[in-house]
Backbone bond lengths (Angstrom), bond angles and torsions (degrees), N, CA, C in turn:
res aa  C-N    CA-C-N  psi(-1)  N-CA   C-N-CA  omega(-1)  CA-C   N-CA-C  phi
1 M - - - 1.458 - - 1.528 111.82 -
2 N 1.345 115.19 -41.99 1.460 119.09 -179.09 1.528 111.40 -62.87
3 D 1.351 116.46 -38.64 1.458 120.24 -179.37 1.530 110.81 -66.20
4 I 1.329 116.53 -37.73 1.462 120.65 178.83 1.529 109.92 -65.60
5 A 1.324 116.37 -46.34 1.465 120.90 178.74 1.531 110.54 -62.38
6 K 1.329 116.45 -38.73 1.464 121.02 -179.80 1.527 111.30 -64.78
7 T 1.330 116.74 -39.23 1.462 120.07 179.50 1.523 110.99 -62.64
8 L 1.337 116.86 -45.42 1.467 120.40 177.38 1.522 110.47 -60.87
9 N 1.317 116.74 -43.95 1.466 120.38 -179.63 1.530 111.18 -61.86
10 N 1.327 116.37 -39.06 1.463 120.17 -179.26 1.537 112.03 -68.35
11 I 1.339 116.55 -32.79 1.466 119.13 174.68 1.519 109.83 -60.62
12 R 1.314 116.14 -43.26 1.461 120.22 -177.62 1.528 111.97 -71.69
13 I 1.307 117.42 -27.68 1.462 120.51 177.83 1.530 110.66 -77.74
14 K 1.340 116.40 -45.12 1.465 120.83 -171.05 1.524 113.76 -94.66
15 S 1.318 118.69 -19.10 1.461 123.82 179.24 1.530 112.28 44.33
16 P 1.329 117.42 65.29 1.470 120.20 -175.95 1.525 112.06 -64.78
17 L 1.333 115.57 145.75 1.460 121.58 176.34 1.528 108.43 -82.67
18 V 1.317 116.12 118.24 1.464 122.44 -177.26 1.527 108.35 -110.85
19 H 1.323 115.54 115.90 1.465 122.02 -178.40 1.526 109.10 -87.48
20 N 1.314 117.11 119.92 1.459 123.10 -179.07 1.524 111.43 -111.29
21 I 1.327 116.61 121.56 1.464 120.65 163.40 1.520 104.06 -106.67
22 T 1.306 115.31 97.59 1.453 120.31 -169.53 1.523 109.74 -131.11
23 N 1.327 116.55 -170.00 1.463 119.22 -170.82 1.531 112.66 -101.16
24 Y 1.334 114.49 160.06 1.466 121.53 -176.97 1.523 112.88 -56.63
25 V 1.325 116.19 -35.34 1.467 120.68 -172.67 1.530 111.29 -65.15
26 V 1.336 117.22 -35.23 1.465 119.98 -168.05 1.525 114.93 -115.84
27 M 1.314 118.44 3.92 1.472 119.27 -175.39 1.526 112.45 -52.91
28 N 1.312 116.25 -48.83 1.461 120.24 -176.98 1.526 111.72 -65.28
29 S 1.326 116.45 -46.58 1.465 119.51 -175.56 1.526 111.68 -68.39
30 T 1.339 117.94 -38.05 1.462 118.82 -179.73 1.526 111.51 -73.52
31 A 1.325 116.99 -35.50 1.465 119.31 175.84 1.524 110.23 -62.89
32 N 1.324 116.68 -43.34 1.461 120.20 179.31 1.527 112.16 -67.93
33 A 1.329 117.07 -34.96 1.471 120.06 176.72 1.524 110.25 -62.77
34 L 1.326 116.40 -43.15 1.464 119.57 178.66 1.523 111.39 -65.00
35 L 1.316 116.83 -42.40 1.470 119.61 176.83 1.521 111.35 -61.79
36 A 1.320 116.75 -39.13 1.467 120.87 -176.91 1.525 112.35 -64.34
37 I 1.348 117.42 -33.71 1.472 118.27 179.80 1.527 111.98 -89.73
38 G 1.341 117.03 -3.74 1.453 120.24 174.63 1.510 115.60 107.88
39 A 1.336 117.75 0.74 1.467 121.21 178.17 1.521 110.20 -86.26
40 S 1.331 116.20 171.77 1.459 122.05 179.85 1.522 109.00 -118.91
41 P 1.343 118.61 112.14 1.463 120.71 -177.38 1.520 112.91 -89.36
42 V 1.332 115.60 147.46 1.459 121.08 167.27 1.518 106.97 -133.77
43 M 1.323 116.64 132.92 1.453 122.97 179.26 1.527 107.47 -111.63
44 A 1.323 117.77 98.21 1.464 121.41 -176.88 1.521 109.55 -128.01
45 H 1.332 116.55 128.12 1.465 121.30 -173.32 1.524 114.56 -124.51
46 A 1.317 118.28 -17.63 1.464 120.76 -175.37 1.521 111.05 -68.77
47 T 1.326 115.90 131.27 1.464 119.96 -179.85 1.527 111.46 -58.76
48 E 1.330 116.05 -29.49 1.464 120.61 -176.63 1.535 113.19 -65.11
49 E 1.349 117.41 -22.94 1.466 118.99 -177.09 1.530 113.70 -121.47
50 I 1.329 117.35 -2.09 1.461 120.97 -173.09 1.515 112.51 -54.31
51 E 1.321 117.17 -50.42 1.463 119.15 -175.72 1.523 111.82 -64.58
52 D 1.325 117.60 -35.52 1.464 120.76 177.51 1.523 111.10 -64.98
53 I 1.338 116.18 -43.33 1.468 119.53 -177.95 1.523 110.85 -69.09
54 V 1.326 117.67 -40.71 1.467 120.11 176.23 1.529 110.13 -58.71
55 T 1.319 116.26 -39.96 1.466 121.36 -176.09 1.527 112.54 -63.53
56 I 1.332 117.43 -34.75 1.468 119.37 -178.15 1.530 112.70 -92.96
57 S 1.338 117.64 -4.05 1.469 121.40 -175.94 1.523 111.58 -92.75
58 S 1.327 115.10 155.90 1.465 121.21 178.42 1.515 112.71 -87.50
59 S 1.331 117.02 -20.12 1.462 121.87 177.17 1.517 109.03 -160.95
60 L 1.331 114.92 168.74 1.465 121.82 -177.40 1.521 109.58 -131.24
61 V 1.329 115.74 137.60 1.465 122.92 175.73 1.526 108.03 -117.79
62 I 1.332 116.29 124.02 1.462 121.77 176.93 1.530 108.33 -114.02
63 N 1.324 115.88 118.84 1.462 121.94 -177.61 1.529 107.47 -130.58
64 M 1.344 117.29 119.56 1.464 119.86 -172.32 1.532 112.95 -102.37
65 G 1.332 115.54 36.70 1.458 119.91 -176.95 1.512 114.83 -60.87
66 T 1.337 117.46 -43.81 1.471 120.97 178.05 1.520 107.54 -122.26
67 L 1.316 115.75 100.45 1.456 121.64 -172.76 1.528 112.51 -87.31
68 S 1.321 114.80 146.59 1.463 122.33 167.23 1.522 106.28 -153.91
69 E 1.315 115.94 160.82 1.469 120.17 -173.43 1.529 112.08 -57.87
70 K 1.324 116.98 -45.40 1.464 119.79 -177.39 1.520 111.66 -67.49
71 W 1.338 116.31 -37.07 1.456 118.58 178.72 1.522 110.81 -68.08
72 V 1.319 117.31 -36.73 1.462 119.93 176.84 1.526 109.80 -63.23
73 D 1.331 117.02 -41.73 1.462 120.53 176.17 1.528 110.84 -58.03
74 S 1.332 116.24 -41.42 1.460 120.79 178.99 1.527 111.35 -65.37
75 M 1.328 116.04 -41.19 1.461 120.14 178.82 1.521 111.45 -61.29
76 L 1.314 116.16 -43.66 1.459 120.34 -178.78 1.526 111.53 -66.86
77 L 1.333 116.54 -40.61 1.466 119.97 175.29 1.530 110.74 -62.14
78 A 1.323 115.88 -41.63 1.463 120.71 -176.28 1.523 112.07 -66.04
79 V 1.331 116.98 -47.48 1.468 118.56 -177.10 1.528 111.18 -68.62
80 K 1.318 116.29 -34.28 1.466 119.87 177.43 1.529 110.50 -63.97
81 K 1.337 116.28 -44.63 1.462 120.59 178.50 1.524 111.07 -66.76
82 A 1.328 117.43 -40.04 1.466 121.05 179.95 1.527 111.05 -59.35
83 K 1.324 116.34 -44.25 1.465 119.62 179.45 1.522 111.27 -68.53
84 E 1.320 115.95 -35.03 1.470 120.68 -179.73 1.524 111.25 -62.79
85 I 1.342 117.25 -38.63 1.471 120.66 -176.59 1.535 111.87 -107.04
86 N 1.331 116.43 9.62 1.469 122.59 175.34 1.526 113.00 64.21
87 T 1.330 116.40 38.96 1.462 121.49 172.08 1.523 108.83 -89.24
88 P 1.330 119.06 124.13 1.475 119.77 -177.64 1.520 111.25 -67.29
89 F 1.344 115.53 144.79 1.462 117.55 177.36 1.518 111.96 -142.14
90 V 1.317 114.19 151.22 1.464 123.24 179.83 1.517 108.31 -117.93
91 F 1.323 115.45 138.37 1.466 121.99 -177.63 1.519 109.90 -116.48
92 D 1.339 115.60 129.39 1.465 123.02 177.04 1.527 107.93 -112.88
93 P 1.346 118.07 103.19 1.470 121.90 -175.68 1.526 111.94 -83.10
94 V 1.317 116.78 62.92 1.463 121.66 -172.18 1.534 111.37 -56.75
95 G 1.319 115.76 124.37 1.462 121.32 174.21 1.513 115.21 69.91
96 V 1.343 118.25 14.29 1.459 119.63 179.18 1.529 108.99 -56.59
97 G 1.323 116.43 135.49 1.459 121.21 -175.44 1.512 113.20 99.07
98 A 1.343 117.35 -15.42 1.466 120.28 -179.37 1.526 111.64 -75.45
99 S 1.339 116.53 -26.41 1.463 121.22 177.20 1.525 109.02 -149.55
100 K 1.325 115.86 158.88 1.463 119.83 178.55 1.527 110.56 -63.55
101 Y 1.331 116.47 -39.16 1.462 121.06 -179.62 1.529 111.08 -63.07
102 R 1.318 116.15 -42.58 1.463 121.03 -178.59 1.532 110.43 -66.06
103 T 1.312 116.91 -42.55 1.463 119.96 179.22 1.521 111.03 -66.84
104 A 1.333 116.72 -43.98 1.463 120.52 179.05 1.522 111.40 -61.31
105 T 1.339 116.46 -38.26 1.464 120.61 179.09 1.522 111.33 -65.23
106 A 1.322 116.58 -45.22 1.467 120.46 179.14 1.527 110.90 -59.31
107 L 1.313 116.36 -45.40 1.462 120.42 -179.01 1.524 111.23 -66.04
108 K 1.332 117.13 -34.95 1.460 120.89 179.57 1.520 110.94 -68.64
109 I 1.325 116.61 -40.03 1.472 120.57 177.80 1.522 110.06 -60.95
110 I 1.336 115.99 -47.57 1.469 120.43 -178.46 1.523 110.70 -65.10
111 A 1.327 116.95 -37.19 1.468 120.50 179.91 1.531 111.65 -69.97
112 T 1.328 116.45 -30.92 1.468 120.68 -179.65 1.517 111.40 -70.14
113 A 1.330 116.24 -41.94 1.467 121.26 178.25 1.526 108.08 -158.78
114 T 1.307 116.89 125.72 1.466 120.26 -178.78 1.525 110.16 -68.61
115 P 1.319 118.19 123.28 1.470 120.22 178.91 1.530 111.17 -65.96
116 N 1.306 116.53 150.70 1.458 120.31 171.04 1.514 110.59 -69.76
117 V 1.342 115.77 -30.23 1.465 122.34 179.14 1.524 109.24 -142.12
118 I 1.322 116.45 139.52 1.462 122.07 167.88 1.523 106.72 -119.70
119 R 1.342 116.33 122.03 1.470 120.30 178.65 1.511 110.25 -118.96
120 G 1.312 116.01 129.40 1.451 119.81 177.08 1.511 110.96 -158.98
121 N 1.341 115.48 174.48 1.460 118.15 173.27 1.524 109.09 -80.06
122 A 1.312 116.40 176.69 1.463 120.28 -173.19 1.519 112.37 -60.08
123 S 1.326 116.99 -43.73 1.461 120.43 -178.88 1.519 111.48 -62.60
124 E 1.333 116.61 -43.14 1.463 120.72 -179.28 1.524 111.50 -63.78
125 I 1.320 115.90 -44.29 1.468 119.43 -179.54 1.522 110.97 -66.09
126 M 1.321 116.70 -37.26 1.459 119.27 179.71 1.524 111.94 -68.37
127 V 1.326 117.96 -33.35 1.461 120.44 174.79 1.527 109.81 -64.18
128 L 1.335 116.84 -47.18 1.453 120.19 -179.17 1.533 111.50 -65.06
129 A 1.319 115.99 -33.42 1.466 120.46 179.07 1.525 112.13 -83.06
130 Q 1.349 115.16 3.41 1.471 122.93 177.84 1.528 112.65 62.72
131 Q 1.350 114.74 34.14 1.462 119.95 174.87 1.528 111.55 -107.80
132 A 1.327 116.21 -1.30 1.464 122.36 175.03 1.511 107.26 -151.87
133 S 1.330 116.63 159.75 1.459 119.41 -175.59 1.516 114.08 -113.56
134 S 1.341 117.81 -13.02 1.461 119.37 -177.21 1.514 110.61 -152.45
135 T 1.355 115.28 163.52 1.450 122.21 177.21 1.517 109.12 -132.60
136 K 1.324 116.18 168.70 1.465 122.26 175.63 1.532 107.84 -92.18
137 G 1.327 115.74 81.02 1.459 118.58 -178.17 1.508 110.71 59.93
138 V 1.344 116.46 -127.74 1.463 120.13 179.65 1.521 111.93 -96.35
139 D 1.328 118.39 -1.41 1.459 122.04 -177.48 1.522 111.22 -94.39
140 S 1.320 115.44 146.93 1.458 119.95 178.28 1.524 110.03 -81.47
141 T 1.322 115.89 141.48 1.458 120.74 174.36 1.524 110.45 -105.66
142 M 1.335 116.97 7.19 1.452 121.72 -175.89 1.520 110.15 -134.53
143 L 1.327 115.94 161.85 1.451 121.51 173.92 1.514 109.75 -80.31
144 A 1.338 116.14 152.84 1.462 120.00 178.87 1.524 111.26 -56.42
145 E 1.346 115.95 -36.85 1.461 120.16 -178.21 1.536 112.23 -60.95
146 D 1.344 115.92 -28.51 1.464 120.13 -179.08 1.523 112.21 -65.31
147 A 1.332 116.28 -24.54 1.463 120.59 -173.36 1.523 113.42 -97.77
148 V 1.319 117.77 -1.71 1.458 119.88 -170.85 1.524 112.69 -62.67
149 S 1.324 117.51 -48.91 1.471 119.15 -176.58 1.523 111.01 -62.06
150 G 1.331 116.70 -42.48 1.453 120.13 177.67 1.517 111.72 -66.12
151 A 1.331 116.62 -37.29 1.462 120.79 179.86 1.525 111.40 -66.11
152 I 1.323 116.74 -36.43 1.470 120.30 177.53 1.525 110.28 -61.63
153 E 1.318 116.71 -48.62 1.467 120.19 -179.61 1.526 111.35 -65.90
154 F 1.327 115.78 -38.69 1.467 121.05 178.94 1.526 110.39 -64.80
155 S 1.331 116.52 -41.77 1.457 121.61 177.84 1.528 111.01 -61.41
156 K 1.315 115.92 -43.78 1.468 120.06 179.44 1.526 111.26 -66.23
157 K 1.316 116.17 -40.89 1.468 121.02 -178.57 1.521 111.17 -60.64
158 L 1.344 116.55 -42.88 1.467 121.12 -176.60 1.523 112.77 -94.68
159 N 1.322 116.88 -9.47 1.464 121.67 -174.27 1.527 110.33 55.76
160 T 1.320 114.58 51.99 1.458 120.71 -177.37 1.526 109.22 -139.82
161 T 1.319 116.23 171.34 1.461 121.60 176.70 1.518 109.45 -95.46
162 V 1.325 116.08 133.99 1.457 122.42 179.43 1.529 108.28 -115.89
163 V 1.320 116.44 129.02 1.466 121.71 177.18 1.523 108.04 -112.95
164 V 1.322 115.95 121.48 1.460 122.21 177.86 1.523 107.68 -106.57
165 S 1.327 116.72 112.83 1.460 121.08 -176.94 1.516 111.38 -89.07
166 G 1.315 115.43 147.47 1.461 121.46 177.38 1.514 109.30 177.88
167 A 1.328 116.25 -161.46 1.461 119.46 175.95 1.525 110.00 -57.53
168 V 1.329 115.70 -35.50 1.457 123.14 168.78 1.525 106.64 -118.35
169 D 1.317 116.89 127.07 1.459 121.29 179.57 1.524 109.70 -91.07
170 H 1.335 115.85 134.26 1.451 121.21 178.95 1.525 109.63 -113.11
171 I 1.321 115.32 125.60 1.461 121.85 176.16 1.518 106.83 -108.41
172 I 1.323 116.33 119.18 1.463 121.41 -168.89 1.525 110.22 -126.78
173 T 1.313 115.58 122.27 1.460 122.02 173.46 1.520 107.23 -129.68
174 G 1.320 115.99 96.75 1.461 119.80 -173.25 1.519 109.94 62.80
175 D 1.329 115.92 -124.52 1.464 120.60 179.38 1.523 112.83 -88.08
176 K 1.322 117.26 -2.93 1.459 120.90 179.53 1.520 109.56 -86.53
177 I 1.331 116.21 124.07 1.470 121.33 -178.04 1.524 109.75 -129.51
178 S 1.310 116.32 130.16 1.460 122.42 171.42 1.519 107.76 -123.25
179 T 1.320 116.65 146.02 1.460 120.03 177.90 1.524 110.24 -126.30
180 I 1.325 114.57 143.87 1.461 122.92 174.71 1.525 107.48 -118.83
181 S 1.329 116.61 123.64 1.465 121.15 -176.43 1.519 113.11 -106.01
182 N 1.323 117.41 10.03 1.464 120.39 175.83 1.520 110.15 -75.73
183 G 1.337 115.79 166.96 1.458 120.26 176.38 1.506 111.92 125.30
184 S 1.333 115.42 162.53 1.461 122.43 -175.52 1.519 111.24 -117.79
185 T 1.322 115.56 151.06 1.466 120.85 175.73 1.532 111.72 -68.35
186 L 1.324 117.47 -11.84 1.464 120.65 175.55 1.529 112.27 -77.22
187 M 1.310 117.38 -19.04 1.462 120.43 -174.20 1.536 113.04 -60.96
188 P 1.341 119.31 -42.33 1.472 118.55 177.40 1.533 113.96 -68.74
189 K 1.335 117.56 -10.10 1.462 121.88 179.43 1.530 112.80 -87.19
190 V 1.328 116.32 -3.36 1.468 121.51 -178.93 1.522 107.88 -119.78
191 T 1.325 116.69 123.74 1.458 119.60 -178.91 1.523 110.99 -66.36
192 G 1.323 114.93 144.73 1.456 120.47 174.65 1.504 115.84 90.45
193 M 1.328 119.07 3.44 1.455 119.77 179.80 1.536 111.25 -65.07
194 G 1.335 116.34 -45.44 1.452 119.40 177.76 1.512 111.81 -64.14
195 C 1.329 115.90 -39.05 1.465 120.64 179.06 1.525 110.67 -65.78
196 S 1.327 116.98 -36.80 1.470 120.43 175.81 1.520 110.59 -64.29
197 A 1.334 116.15 -39.77 1.467 119.63 177.07 1.524 110.79 -59.86
198 T 1.325 116.23 -42.45 1.457 120.19 178.98 1.524 111.00 -62.11
199 S 1.326 117.37 -44.04 1.466 120.50 179.79 1.527 111.43 -65.72
200 I 1.319 117.20 -37.18 1.466 119.87 178.01 1.527 110.06 -68.61
201 I 1.327 117.52 -35.35 1.470 119.77 170.94 1.524 109.18 -57.71
202 G 1.339 116.33 -42.20 1.461 120.29 177.62 1.512 112.32 -57.04
203 A 1.327 116.99 -41.45 1.464 120.36 178.24 1.525 111.27 -66.29
204 C 1.322 116.07 -39.17 1.472 120.21 -177.09 1.526 112.29 -71.15
205 I 1.337 117.61 -39.50 1.471 118.80 179.12 1.523 111.12 -73.48
206 A 1.315 117.48 -16.98 1.465 120.78 174.69 1.523 111.29 -70.31
207 I 1.328 115.74 -25.55 1.467 122.16 -173.86 1.517 112.49 -105.66
208 E 1.345 116.33 -37.29 1.464 121.96 -171.36 1.528 110.33 -113.43
209 S 1.334 116.98 120.48 1.467 121.32 -177.64 1.520 112.86 -75.35
210 D 1.328 117.80 -23.03 1.469 121.78 174.00 1.530 106.60 -76.95
211 V 1.323 116.24 99.15 1.467 120.72 -171.02 1.519 111.60 -64.06
212 H 1.321 117.47 -37.26 1.469 120.16 179.14 1.531 110.18 -62.63
213 L 1.317 116.67 -45.34 1.466 121.04 177.43 1.523 110.51 -62.60
214 A 1.333 116.83 -42.21 1.466 120.55 179.97 1.521 111.08 -59.78
215 C 1.334 116.67 -44.73 1.471 120.54 -179.52 1.525 111.25 -68.17
216 T 1.313 117.02 -38.33 1.464 120.58 177.07 1.521 110.34 -62.70
217 T 1.320 115.83 -41.44 1.470 120.85 177.10 1.521 110.94 -60.29
218 A 1.325 116.17 -47.45 1.462 120.61 -177.44 1.525 111.56 -61.18
219 M 1.333 116.94 -45.02 1.459 119.70 -178.22 1.526 111.27 -70.81
220 A 1.328 116.92 -30.47 1.467 119.74 174.84 1.524 110.73 -66.67
221 I 1.325 116.51 -44.28 1.473 120.67 177.89 1.528 109.91 -58.50
222 M 1.338 116.26 -48.18 1.465 120.52 -179.79 1.525 111.59 -59.26
223 G 1.323 115.95 -50.71 1.464 120.41 -175.12 1.512 112.72 -64.84
224 I 1.330 116.30 -43.66 1.469 120.20 -178.42 1.533 110.32 -68.61
225 A 1.325 116.96 -40.22 1.472 119.39 175.41 1.531 110.02 -61.53
226 G 1.325 116.51 -36.84 1.464 119.88 175.85 1.518 112.50 -63.38
227 D 1.319 116.51 -42.22 1.469 120.68 176.47 1.524 110.96 -61.02
228 M 1.314 115.44 -45.84 1.469 120.58 -178.34 1.524 110.92 -63.61
229 A 1.321 116.63 -43.20 1.466 120.71 -178.20 1.520 111.40 -67.06
230 A 1.329 116.76 -38.42 1.464 120.61 -177.79 1.526 112.03 -61.62
231 E 1.320 116.25 -33.21 1.465 120.45 -179.75 1.523 112.17 -64.95
232 L 1.332 116.76 -20.71 1.468 121.72 -175.30 1.521 113.66 -107.78
233 S 1.336 117.08 -3.48 1.464 120.45 -166.69 1.520 113.49 -110.00
234 K 1.352 114.59 148.48 1.458 121.36 176.11 1.526 112.38 -99.63
235 G 1.322 117.13 -15.67 1.459 121.90 -177.92 1.508 110.61 -177.13
236 P 1.321 117.77 -172.23 1.467 121.26 -175.38 1.522 114.65 -59.75
237 G 1.356 117.32 -36.17 1.461 119.75 -177.81 1.514 112.26 -64.03
238 S 1.317 116.36 -52.83 1.464 119.58 179.34 1.524 110.92 -68.97
239 F 1.333 116.54 -30.26 1.459 119.64 178.40 1.527 110.91 -61.86
240 Q 1.330 117.05 -41.96 1.456 120.46 -178.03 1.529 110.92 -59.46
241 V 1.328 117.03 -43.24 1.460 121.45 178.80 1.529 110.47 -68.68
242 N 1.325 116.09 -46.18 1.467 120.09 -177.70 1.527 112.31 -67.30
243 F 1.328 116.42 -28.76 1.460 119.93 178.24 1.531 110.13 -65.75
244 L 1.315 117.02 -43.59 1.462 120.58 179.03 1.525 110.31 -62.72
245 D 1.330 117.13 -43.28 1.464 120.66 176.33 1.528 110.95 -61.44
246 S 1.328 116.11 -39.80 1.469 119.97 -178.14 1.521 111.61 -67.11
247 L 1.323 117.24 -37.90 1.466 119.67 174.99 1.525 110.36 -59.01
248 Y 1.305 115.81 -39.91 1.463 121.27 -179.79 1.528 111.36 -68.58
249 L 1.328 116.30 -34.80 1.466 121.17 -173.24 1.531 114.10 -90.60
250 V 1.337 117.60 -17.17 1.461 119.20 -176.81 1.531 109.76 -64.55
251 T 1.321 115.37 138.85 1.466 121.77 -178.83 1.520 109.91 -127.50
252 G 1.309 115.54 170.49 1.457 120.04 175.68 1.510 112.04 -59.02
253 D 1.330 117.00 -40.11 1.473 120.48 179.72 1.527 111.11 -66.36
254 I 1.324 117.04 -38.76 1.469 119.95 177.47 1.520 109.98 -64.92
255 I 1.318 116.79 -41.15 1.470 120.32 177.59 1.521 110.44 -59.30
256 K 1.321 116.94 -47.68 1.472 120.93 -179.82 1.526 111.37 -59.57
257 D 1.334 116.04 -35.57 1.463 120.77 -177.15 1.523 113.09 -77.97
258 K 1.351 117.04 -35.73 1.463 120.16 -169.72 1.528 115.20 -106.86
259 I 1.313 118.75 -13.28 1.454 120.29 -171.41 1.533 112.20 -63.77
260 K 1.329 114.88 138.10 1.463 121.78 174.80 1.521 106.77 -115.56
261 L 1.325 114.45 83.68 1.469 122.47 -172.26 1.519 109.95 -112.21
262 N 1.319 115.25 135.55 1.460 121.27 173.19 1.527 107.98 -128.34
263 V 1.315 116.86 127.88 1.466 121.10 -179.28 1.530 110.83 -124.59
């Protein structure tokens, strides 16, 4: 618990620059989520500046929610540069399995440079682990628990940390598994919640070299902020506003008091 609280505190002290190549739908919400927890977001997509921005950033977030050829080129340049200079990066394979192009793009990104973290819903992780062939757009058709065995093997194969989001979040690094059971049923009713989790992972891996701890911290922050926001909300609209406030207000002491962690 102390390590999780310390990671959040260090984000607020150091305000790491987190470079996001993300999708049109969530740019505003993920940038605000990063600002709320104390990180500094940059959203840069042009191939002409990608390598420069990666070089000055503390971490990289790759989110393929809205794909286009030029953005894919930028993603590939970014991950290649990140690995070259040892900048940690997290990959969100949004909707992988929904189309051949989307699946091919996800596999190409991973082949170009192995992410430090891959975060997705159960369906997305199962597609990447070759235990399923398709998804329902960007929504999961499976429980997080369904993807655990495949995620373990996938994590071992790539030597990376895999985060499976759901009602219970699973953080998997080889045979090491941690679960976070915080969160609200309103969260799937607001677009960009998973993408915000990915960006917050980006902030945590910028500060904490223990990637498993960083991911556990990020999912705890997300889940606890969701719990806090739900107590104040009447529906998805008010939840979205209250969630941002809750990210800003969550503290190490609140995490210690509210976290539902199993390791």
